[in-house]
N, C-alpha and C positions, 0 to 999 in steps of 0.2 A: 503495499500499501504505501501511495506516494501523497504528495499535497497539493499534486493536481499545478504545478506552475515547474515547468519540464528542466532537465541538468542535460548538458552533451556530456558527451561522455572526455571529455577533455576537466569539462566541472569536474567530473564525477573521481574519475583520477587524483586531480590535485587537492580535493577533499581526501581520499584516503593515505595519500604524499603527505597529506598531512598530521592522518593519526597514526602510521605505525615509522617502525626506529629506519627499515631499511622500502626504500621509495619504488617504485614499479617504475623499472623501463619500458619505456612506452616509443615508437615512434609513427610520425606525422606521419599519415600517406592516404592515398585520395578515397572514396568510400567504392565499396563491393559492388557487384550487380545484384539490383534488387534490397542492397539496404536501403531500411526508412528513411525518410530527412530528419525524422523525431517519436518519442512516444511523450502521455504523458498521464497519466488517472486520471479517471473521474470520480474525485472524493468524497462527489455528497453525497453518492447511495450510500455510503459506511458511515456519513451523520445523518442521512432518513433513517437505517435500516439500525444502526448500534449508537448513535450517538459516538463514536469514535470520532477525532477528529490532527492533525497530527500533534504532536509537540519537542517534536527533535527537528536540532537541524542536522544538513546531511552527514557533516560528523562525528555526530552525537549519534546519529540513528549507526555508524557503520562502525564505531566502538562499541556500540554494541552489542552489534550480531560478530564484533569478533572476540568480545569478552564470552558470547554465549559458546563459545566452540569449545574449549578446556572442557567446559562441565555439562554440556547438552545431553552425551549418552547415558550419563546419572541421573541427574534428572530426568528421564526420559523415561528412565528401566524401576525409577524408585528402589 
């Protein structure tokens, strides 16, 4: 789920690199055939159906996802 506001691949990589100690190696190149120009979420349905609204920044969301990895299996298998 997202905010409904678009994020470019470059913005996502920059946000990731701001969170981790070892940055991603990236290469700028032309789009591949079939790549979409962009994508975004339509978060208003989450508000309607679940009462959910995003409250984390992109960097906070990445940090939270990375923090979840080492505890995921233990938490899910109880």
